[in-house]
PDB file of N, CA, C and O in Angstrom:
ATOM      1  N   MET A   1     -18.038  17.418  16.351  1.00  0.00           N
ATOM      2  CA  MET A   1     -16.793  16.838  15.866  1.00  0.00           C
ATOM      3  C   MET A   1     -16.863  16.732  14.335  1.00  0.00           C
ATOM      4  O   MET A   1     -17.806  16.151  13.798  1.00  0.00           O
ATOM      5  N   PRO A   2     -15.860  17.295  13.627  1.00  0.00           N
ATOM      6  CA  PRO A   2     -15.899  17.251  12.165  1.00  0.00           C
ATOM      7  C   PRO A   2     -15.578  15.855  11.634  1.00  0.00           C
ATOM      8  O   PRO A   2     -15.004  15.016  12.328  1.00  0.00           O
ATOM      9  N   LYS A   3     -15.967  15.641  10.389  1.00  0.00           N
ATOM     10  CA  LYS A   3     -15.665  14.364   9.734  1.00  0.00           C
ATOM     11  C   LYS A   3     -14.178  14.270   9.430  1.00  0.00           C
ATOM     12  O   LYS A   3     -13.513  15.289   9.240  1.00  0.00           O
ATOM     13  N   ILE A   4     -13.659  13.052   9.385  1.00  0.00           N
ATOM     14  CA  ILE A   4     -12.260  12.835   9.036  1.00  0.00           C
ATOM     15  C   ILE A   4     -12.151  12.812   7.520  1.00  0.00           C
ATOM     16  O   ILE A   4     -12.876  12.080   6.846  1.00  0.00           O
ATOM     17  N   LYS A   5     -11.237  13.620   6.989  1.00  0.00           N
ATOM     18  CA  LYS A   5     -11.044  13.660   5.545  1.00  0.00           C
ATOM     19  C   LYS A   5     -10.144  12.508   5.106  1.00  0.00           C
ATOM     20  O   LYS A   5      -9.228  12.111   5.827  1.00  0.00           O
ATOM     21  N   THR A   6     -10.413  11.985   3.928  1.00  0.00           N
ATOM     22  CA  THR A   6      -9.588  10.935   3.339  1.00  0.00           C
ATOM     23  C   THR A   6      -8.318  11.552   2.797  1.00  0.00           C
ATOM     24  O   THR A   6      -8.365  12.579   2.120  1.00  0.00           O
ATOM     25  N   HIS A   7      -7.180  10.936   3.087  1.00  0.00           N
ATOM     26  CA  HIS A   7      -5.915  11.372   2.507  1.00  0.00           C
ATOM     27  C   HIS A   7      -5.848  10.797   1.098  1.00  0.00           C
ATOM     28  O   HIS A   7      -5.634   9.597   0.922  1.00  0.00           O
ATOM     29  N   LYS A   8      -6.030  11.653   0.092  1.00  0.00           N
ATOM     30  CA  LYS A   8      -6.234  11.199  -1.284  1.00  0.00           C
ATOM     31  C   LYS A   8      -5.022  10.477  -1.856  1.00  0.00           C
ATOM     32  O   LYS A   8      -5.187   9.539  -2.635  1.00  0.00           O
ATOM     33  N   ALA A   9      -3.805  10.886  -1.490  1.00  0.00           N
ATOM     34  CA  ALA A   9      -2.613  10.205  -1.999  1.00  0.00           C
ATOM     35  C   ALA A   9      -2.566   8.770  -1.483  1.00  0.00           C
ATOM     36  O   ALA A   9      -2.174   7.857  -2.210  1.00  0.00           O
ATOM     37  N   SER A  10      -2.964   8.573  -0.236  1.00  0.00           N
ATOM     38  CA  SER A  10      -2.992   7.217   0.328  1.00  0.00           C
ATOM     39  C   SER A  10      -4.095   6.390  -0.305  1.00  0.00           C
ATOM     40  O   SER A  10      -3.918   5.195  -0.543  1.00  0.00           O
ATOM     41  N   ALA A  11      -5.230   7.014  -0.581  1.00  0.00           N
ATOM     42  CA  ALA A  11      -6.361   6.305  -1.166  1.00  0.00           C
ATOM     43  C   ALA A  11      -6.033   5.785  -2.561  1.00  0.00           C
ATOM     44  O   ALA A  11      -6.553   4.750  -2.977  1.00  0.00           O
ATOM     45  N   LYS A  12      -5.167   6.506  -3.290  1.00  0.00           N
ATOM     46  CA  LYS A  12      -4.777   6.072  -4.626  1.00  0.00           C
ATOM     47  C   LYS A  12      -3.795   4.902  -4.582  1.00  0.00           C
ATOM     48  O   LYS A  12      -3.650   4.175  -5.564  1.00  0.00           O
ATOM     49  N   ARG A  13      -3.127   4.721  -3.455  1.00  0.00           N
ATOM     50  CA  ARG A  13      -2.073   3.715  -3.349  1.00  0.00           C
ATOM     51  C   ARG A  13      -2.482   2.458  -2.602  1.00  0.00           C
ATOM     52  O   ARG A  13      -1.792   1.442  -2.689  1.00  0.00           O
ATOM     53  N   MET A  14      -3.583   2.503  -1.874  1.00  0.00           N
ATOM     54  CA  MET A  14      -4.022   1.352  -1.089  1.00  0.00           C
ATOM     55  C   MET A  14      -5.469   1.027  -1.391  1.00  0.00           C
ATOM     56  O   MET A  14      -6.264   1.906  -1.723  1.00  0.00           O
ATOM     57  N   LYS A  15      -5.804  -0.259  -1.269  1.00  0.00           N
ATOM     58  CA  LYS A  15      -7.171  -0.700  -1.531  1.00  0.00           C
ATOM     59  C   LYS A  15      -7.619  -1.596  -0.387  1.00  0.00           C
ATOM     60  O   LYS A  15      -6.866  -2.451   0.078  1.00  0.00           O
ATOM     61  N   LEU A  16      -8.844  -1.393   0.057  1.00  0.00           N
ATOM     62  CA  LEU A  16      -9.395  -2.179   1.143  1.00  0.00           C
ATOM     63  C   LEU A  16      -9.880  -3.518   0.616  1.00  0.00           C
ATOM     64  O   LEU A  16     -10.593  -3.569  -0.386  1.00  0.00           O
ATOM     65  N   ARG A  17      -9.501  -4.607   1.284  1.00  0.00           N
ATOM     66  CA  ARG A  17      -9.953  -5.938   0.902  1.00  0.00           C
ATOM     67  C   ARG A  17     -11.163  -6.316   1.746  1.00  0.00           C
ATOM     68  O   ARG A  17     -11.449  -5.665   2.751  1.00  0.00           O
ATOM     69  N   LYS A  18     -11.873  -7.364   1.343  1.00  0.00           N
ATOM     70  CA  LYS A  18     -13.080  -7.769   2.061  1.00  0.00           C
ATOM     71  C   LYS A  18     -12.782  -8.167   3.495  1.00  0.00           C
ATOM     72  O   LYS A  18     -13.622  -7.999   4.380  1.00  0.00           O
ATOM     73  N   SER A  19     -11.579  -8.697   3.729  1.00  0.00           N
ATOM     74  CA  SER A  19     -11.222  -9.133   5.076  1.00  0.00           C
ATOM     75  C   SER A  19     -10.932  -7.949   5.990  1.00  0.00           C
ATOM     76  O   SER A  19     -10.812  -8.121   7.204  1.00  0.00           O
ATOM     77  N   GLY A  20     -10.817  -6.741   5.419  1.00  0.00           N
ATOM     78  CA  GLY A  20     -10.517  -5.556   6.216  1.00  0.00           C
ATOM     79  C   GLY A  20      -9.062  -5.158   6.142  1.00  0.00           C
ATOM     80  O   GLY A  20      -8.688  -4.089   6.625  1.00  0.00           O
ATOM     81  N   SER A  21      -8.223  -6.009   5.538  1.00  0.00           N
ATOM     82  CA  SER A  21      -6.813  -5.663   5.396  1.00  0.00           C
ATOM     83  C   SER A  21      -6.644  -4.737   4.193  1.00  0.00           C
ATOM     84  O   SER A  21      -7.559  -4.580   3.385  1.00  0.00           O
ATOM     85  N   LEU A  22      -5.479  -4.134   4.088  1.00  0.00           N
ATOM     86  CA  LEU A  22      -5.206  -3.200   3.011  1.00  0.00           C
ATOM     87  C   LEU A  22      -4.148  -3.768   2.077  1.00  0.00           C
ATOM     88  O   LEU A  22      -3.145  -4.327   2.520  1.00  0.00           O
ATOM     89  N   LYS A  23      -4.386  -3.618   0.780  1.00  0.00           N
ATOM     90  CA  LYS A  23      -3.482  -4.096  -0.250  1.00  0.00           C
ATOM     91  C   LYS A  23      -2.706  -2.902  -0.785  1.00  0.00           C
ATOM     92  O   LYS A  23      -3.258  -1.813  -0.941  1.00  0.00           O
ATOM     93  N   ARG A  24      -1.407  -3.114  -1.067  1.00  0.00           N
ATOM     94  CA  ARG A  24      -0.574  -2.036  -1.600  1.00  0.00           C
ATOM     95  C   ARG A  24       0.393  -2.595  -2.625  1.00  0.00           C
ATOM     96  O   ARG A  24       0.627  -3.802  -2.678  1.00  0.00           O
ATOM     97  N   ARG A  25       0.949  -1.721  -3.431  1.00  0.00           N
ATOM     98  CA  ARG A  25       1.970  -2.129  -4.408  1.00  0.00           C
ATOM     99  C   ARG A  25       3.311  -2.255  -3.729  1.00  0.00           C
ATOM    100  O   ARG A  25       3.566  -1.635  -2.697  1.00  0.00           O
ATOM    101  N   ASN A  26       4.164  -3.068  -4.323  1.00  0.00           N
ATOM    102  CA  ASN A  26       5.507  -3.238  -3.806  1.00  0.00           C
ATOM    103  C   ASN A  26       6.383  -2.058  -4.221  1.00  0.00           C
ATOM    104  O   ASN A  26       6.197  -1.505  -5.305  1.00  0.00           O
ATOM    105  N   ALA A  27       7.318  -1.671  -3.385  1.00  0.00           N
ATOM    106  CA  ALA A  27       8.218  -0.563  -3.691  1.00  0.00           C
ATOM    107  C   ALA A  27       9.365  -1.027  -4.583  1.00  0.00           C
ATOM    108  O   ALA A  27       9.585  -2.228  -4.744  1.00  0.00           O
ATOM    109  N   TYR A  28      10.091  -0.080  -5.160  1.00  0.00           N
ATOM    110  CA  TYR A  28      11.294  -0.324  -5.961  1.00  0.00           C
ATOM    111  C   TYR A  28      11.003  -1.153  -7.203  1.00  0.00           C
ATOM    112  O   TYR A  28      11.775  -2.056  -7.527  1.00  0.00           O
ATOM    113  N   ALA A  29       9.921  -0.875  -7.901  1.00  0.00           N
ATOM    114  CA  ALA A  29       9.564  -1.691  -9.060  1.00  0.00           C
ATOM    115  C   ALA A  29       9.352  -0.859 -10.324  1.00  0.00           C
ATOM    116  O   ALA A  29       8.803  -1.372 -11.300  1.00  0.00           O
ATOM    117  N   THR A  30       9.768   0.399 -10.337  1.00  0.00           N
ATOM    118  CA  THR A  30       9.409   1.247 -11.466  1.00  0.00           C
ATOM    119  C   THR A  30      10.566   1.544 -12.416  1.00  0.00           C
ATOM    120  O   THR A  30      10.395   1.391 -13.625  1.00  0.00           O
ATOM    121  N   HIS A  31      11.725   1.956 -11.932  1.00  0.00           N
ATOM    122  CA  HIS A  31      12.818   2.315 -12.834  1.00  0.00           C
ATOM    123  C   HIS A  31      14.149   1.888 -12.217  1.00  0.00           C
ATOM    124  O   HIS A  31      14.199   1.462 -11.063  1.00  0.00           O
ATOM    125  N   LEU A  32      15.221   2.005 -12.993  1.00  0.00           N
ATOM    126  CA  LEU A  32      16.564   1.559 -12.597  1.00  0.00           C
ATOM    127  C   LEU A  32      16.558   0.070 -12.268  1.00  0.00           C
ATOM    128  O   LEU A  32      17.083  -0.352 -11.238  1.00  0.00           O
ATOM    129  N   LEU A  33      15.957  -0.719 -13.160  1.00  0.00           N
ATOM    130  CA  LEU A  33      15.803  -2.144 -12.907  1.00  0.00           C
ATOM    131  C   LEU A  33      16.913  -2.985 -13.529  1.00  0.00           C
ATOM    132  O   LEU A  33      16.957  -4.199 -13.330  1.00  0.00           O
ATOM    133  N   GLY A  34      17.812  -2.347 -14.280  1.00  0.00           N
ATOM    134  CA  GLY A  34      18.834  -3.101 -14.991  1.00  0.00           C
ATOM    135  C   GLY A  34      19.784  -3.860 -14.092  1.00  0.00           C
ATOM    136  O   GLY A  34      20.252  -4.937 -14.462  1.00  0.00           O
ATOM    137  N   GLY A  35      20.077  -3.330 -12.932  1.00  0.00           N
ATOM    138  CA  GLY A  35      21.035  -3.960 -12.037  1.00  0.00           C
ATOM    139  C   GLY A  35      20.426  -4.982 -11.104  1.00  0.00           C
ATOM    140  O   GLY A  35      21.133  -5.566 -10.282  1.00  0.00           O
ATOM    141  N   ARG A  36      19.141  -5.207 -11.212  1.00  0.00           N
ATOM    142  CA  ARG A  36      18.463  -6.126 -10.297  1.00  0.00           C
ATOM    143  C   ARG A  36      18.210  -7.463 -10.966  1.00  0.00           C
ATOM    144  O   ARG A  36      18.036  -7.541 -12.182  1.00  0.00           O
ATOM    145  N   SER A  37      18.193  -8.504 -10.164  1.00  0.00           N
ATOM    146  CA  SER A  37      17.987  -9.839 -10.710  1.00  0.00           C
ATOM    147  C   SER A  37      16.537 -10.020 -11.149  1.00  0.00           C
ATOM    148  O   SER A  37      15.642  -9.310 -10.691  1.00  0.00           O
ATOM    149  N   SER A  38      16.321 -10.982 -12.044  1.00  0.00           N
ATOM    150  CA  SER A  38      14.971 -11.264 -12.527  1.00  0.00           C
ATOM    151  C   SER A  38      14.078 -11.706 -11.380  1.00  0.00           C
ATOM    152  O   SER A  38      12.897 -11.361 -11.344  1.00  0.00           O
ATOM    153  N   LYS A  39      14.627 -12.460 -10.450  1.00  0.00           N
ATOM    154  CA  LYS A  39      13.861 -12.945  -9.307  1.00  0.00           C
ATOM    155  C   LYS A  39      13.363 -11.772  -8.455  1.00  0.00           C
ATOM    156  O   LYS A  39      12.219 -11.757  -8.001  1.00  0.00           O
ATOM    157  N   ARG A  40      14.242 -10.798  -8.250  1.00  0.00           N
ATOM    158  CA  ARG A  40      13.877  -9.637  -7.445  1.00  0.00           C
ATOM    159  C   ARG A  40      12.807  -8.785  -8.147  1.00  0.00           C
ATOM    160  O   ARG A  40      11.877  -8.292  -7.509  1.00  0.00           O
ATOM    161  N   LYS A  41      12.954  -8.622  -9.462  1.00  0.00           N
ATOM    162  CA  LYS A  41      11.978  -7.833 -10.227  1.00  0.00           C
ATOM    163  C   LYS A  41      10.631  -8.546 -10.290  1.00  0.00           C
ATOM    164  O   LYS A  41       9.583  -7.906 -10.216  1.00  0.00           O
ATOM    165  N   ARG A  42      10.660  -9.855 -10.427  1.00  0.00           N
ATOM    166  CA  ARG A  42       9.420 -10.638 -10.470  1.00  0.00           C
ATOM    167  C   ARG A  42       8.681 -10.544  -9.139  1.00  0.00           C
ATOM    168  O   ARG A  42       7.455 -10.440  -9.117  1.00  0.00           O
ATOM    169  N   GLY A  43       9.407 -10.579  -8.045  1.00  0.00           N
ATOM    170  CA  GLY A  43       8.786 -10.470  -6.733  1.00  0.00           C
ATOM    171  C   GLY A  43       8.188  -9.096  -6.481  1.00  0.00           C
ATOM    172  O   GLY A  43       7.218  -8.959  -5.735  1.00  0.00           O
ATOM    173  N   ALA A  44       8.773  -8.077  -7.108  1.00  0.00           N
ATOM    174  CA  ALA A  44       8.282  -6.710  -6.926  1.00  0.00           C
ATOM    175  C   ALA A  44       6.980  -6.459  -7.672  1.00  0.00           C
ATOM    176  O   ALA A  44       6.293  -5.476  -7.394  1.00  0.00           O
ATOM    177  N   ARG A  45       6.627  -7.336  -8.622  1.00  0.00           N
ATOM    178  CA  ARG A  45       5.369  -7.160  -9.356  1.00  0.00           C
ATOM    179  C   ARG A  45       4.157  -7.528  -8.525  1.00  0.00           C
ATOM    180  O   ARG A  45       3.045  -7.091  -8.823  1.00  0.00           O
ATOM    181  N   LYS A  46       4.353  -8.319  -7.495  1.00  0.00           N
ATOM    182  CA  LYS A  46       3.234  -8.791  -6.685  1.00  0.00           C
ATOM    183  C   LYS A  46       2.785  -7.712  -5.704  1.00  0.00           C
ATOM    184  O   LYS A  46       3.577  -6.868  -5.286  1.00  0.00           O
ATOM    185  N   ASN A  47       1.525  -7.751  -5.348  1.00  0.00           N
ATOM    186  CA  ASN A  47       1.019  -6.846  -4.326  1.00  0.00           C
ATOM    187  C   ASN A  47       1.325  -7.419  -2.953  1.00  0.00           C
ATOM    188  O   ASN A  47       1.518  -8.624  -2.795  1.00  0.00           O
ATOM    189  N   GLU A  48       1.368  -6.534  -1.964  1.00  0.00           N
ATOM    190  CA  GLU A  48       1.601  -6.953  -0.593  1.00  0.00           C
ATOM    191  C   GLU A  48       0.532  -6.346   0.288  1.00  0.00           C
ATOM    192  O   GLU A  48      -0.214  -5.464  -0.137  1.00  0.00           O
ATOM    193  N   LEU A  49       0.462  -6.825   1.518  1.00  0.00           N
ATOM    194  CA  LEU A  49      -0.454  -6.263   2.498  1.00  0.00           C
ATOM    195  C   LEU A  49       0.273  -5.214   3.316  1.00  0.00           C
ATOM    196  O   LEU A  49       1.482  -5.308   3.528  1.00  0.00           O
ATOM    197  N   VAL A  50      -0.459  -4.225   3.769  1.00  0.00           N
ATOM    198  CA  VAL A  50       0.104  -3.245   4.686  1.00  0.00           C
ATOM    199  C   VAL A  50       0.397  -3.972   5.990  1.00  0.00           C
ATOM    200  O   VAL A  50      -0.432  -4.738   6.482  1.00  0.00           O
ATOM    201  N   SER A  51       1.579  -3.730   6.548  1.00  0.00           N
ATOM    202  CA  SER A  51       1.984  -4.453   7.753  1.00  0.00           C
ATOM    203  C   SER A  51       1.094  -4.071   8.934  1.00  0.00           C
ATOM    204  O   SER A  51       0.487  -3.000   8.960  1.00  0.00           O
ATOM    205  N   SER A  52       1.037  -4.962   9.894  1.00  0.00           N
ATOM    206  CA  SER A  52       0.189  -4.727  11.067  1.00  0.00           C
ATOM    207  C   SER A  52       0.664  -3.519  11.861  1.00  0.00           C
ATOM    208  O   SER A  52      -0.143  -2.853  12.510  1.00  0.00           O
ATOM    209  N   ALA A  53       1.977  -3.222  11.821  1.00  0.00           N
ATOM    210  CA  ALA A  53       2.514  -2.071  12.543  1.00  0.00           C
ATOM    211  C   ALA A  53       2.018  -0.754  11.946  1.00  0.00           C
ATOM    212  O   ALA A  53       1.867   0.234  12.665  1.00  0.00           O
ATOM    213  N   ASP A  54       1.765  -0.735  10.634  1.00  0.00           N
ATOM    214  CA  ASP A  54       1.328   0.484   9.950  1.00  0.00           C
ATOM    215  C   ASP A  54      -0.173   0.532   9.718  1.00  0.00           C
ATOM    216  O   ASP A  54      -0.680   1.523   9.193  1.00  0.00           O
ATOM    217  N   MET A  55      -0.892  -0.513  10.097  1.00  0.00           N
ATOM    218  CA  MET A  55      -2.311  -0.621   9.761  1.00  0.00           C
ATOM    219  C   MET A  55      -3.143   0.506  10.373  1.00  0.00           C
ATOM    220  O   MET A  55      -4.010   1.060   9.697  1.00  0.00           O
ATOM    221  N   ASP A  56      -2.897   0.853  11.630  1.00  0.00           N
ATOM    222  CA  ASP A  56      -3.691   1.902  12.283  1.00  0.00           C
ATOM    223  C   ASP A  56      -3.520   3.241  11.579  1.00  0.00           C
ATOM    224  O   ASP A  56      -4.500   3.950  11.346  1.00  0.00           O
ATOM    225  N   LYS A  57      -2.275   3.595  11.235  1.00  0.00           N
ATOM    226  CA  LYS A  57      -2.025   4.864  10.550  1.00  0.00           C
ATOM    227  C   LYS A  57      -2.639   4.869   9.157  1.00  0.00           C
ATOM    228  O   LYS A  57      -3.189   5.879   8.717  1.00  0.00           O
ATOM    229  N   ALA A  58      -2.544   3.744   8.469  1.00  0.00           N
ATOM    230  CA  ALA A  58      -3.086   3.651   7.109  1.00  0.00           C
ATOM    231  C   ALA A  58      -4.606   3.769   7.130  1.00  0.00           C
ATOM    232  O   ALA A  58      -5.185   4.469   6.299  1.00  0.00           O
ATOM    233  N   ARG A  59      -5.252   3.091   8.070  1.00  0.00           N
ATOM    234  CA  ARG A  59      -6.711   3.153   8.157  1.00  0.00           C
ATOM    235  C   ARG A  59      -7.168   4.564   8.529  1.00  0.00           C
ATOM    236  O   ARG A  59      -8.202   5.023   8.044  1.00  0.00           O
ATOM    237  N   LEU A  60      -6.422   5.246   9.372  1.00  0.00           N
ATOM    238  CA  LEU A  60      -6.749   6.616   9.745  1.00  0.00           C
ATOM    239  C   LEU A  60      -6.617   7.544   8.534  1.00  0.00           C
ATOM    240  O   LEU A  60      -7.440   8.439   8.342  1.00  0.00           O
ATOM    241  N   ALA A  61      -5.577   7.327   7.717  1.00  0.00           N
ATOM    242  CA  ALA A  61      -5.380   8.140   6.516  1.00  0.00           C
ATOM    243  C   ALA A  61      -6.508   7.945   5.523  1.00  0.00           C
ATOM    244  O   ALA A  61      -6.850   8.869   4.785  1.00  0.00           O
ATOM    245  N   LEU A  62      -7.096   6.745   5.493  1.00  0.00           N
ATOM    246  CA  LEU A  62      -8.174   6.467   4.554  1.00  0.00           C
ATOM    247  C   LEU A  62      -9.549   6.826   5.123  1.00  0.00           C
ATOM    248  O   LEU A  62     -10.568   6.690   4.446  1.00  0.00           O
ATOM    249  N   GLY A  63      -9.562   7.281   6.362  1.00  0.00           N
ATOM    250  CA  GLY A  63     -10.824   7.659   6.978  1.00  0.00           C
ATOM    251  C   GLY A  63     -11.669   6.468   7.389  1.00  0.00           C
ATOM    252  O   GLY A  63     -12.894   6.572   7.445  1.00  0.00           O
ATOM    253  N   LEU A  64     -11.037   5.335   7.677  1.00  0.00           N
ATOM    254  CA  LEU A  64     -11.759   4.126   8.025  1.00  0.00           C
ATOM    255  C   LEU A  64     -11.869   3.927   9.531  1.00  0.00           C
ATOM    256  O   LEU A  64     -12.588   3.035   9.982  1.00  0.00           O
ATOM    257  N   LYS A  65     -11.180   4.731  10.306  1.00  0.00           N
ATOM    258  CA  LYS A  65     -11.170   4.511  11.754  1.00  0.00           C
ATOM    259  C   LYS A  65     -11.945   5.567  12.477  1.00  0.00           C
ATOM    260  O   LYS A  65     -12.039   5.533  13.704  1.00  0.00           O
TER     261      LYS A  65
END
């Protein structure tokens, strides 16, 4: 059985935490921000966790499973 390759695009966007969960950047935070409220833009600066529904696919993409 061959080794599972890491999906490099996913590896650049997600980071494994000590607890085993994955950290990711928030979407919609890069451009066309003029029409958005300050509260919405401030919330987009924070990192989020990969949802439990997507965790299996994300871990497989990173070669962790």
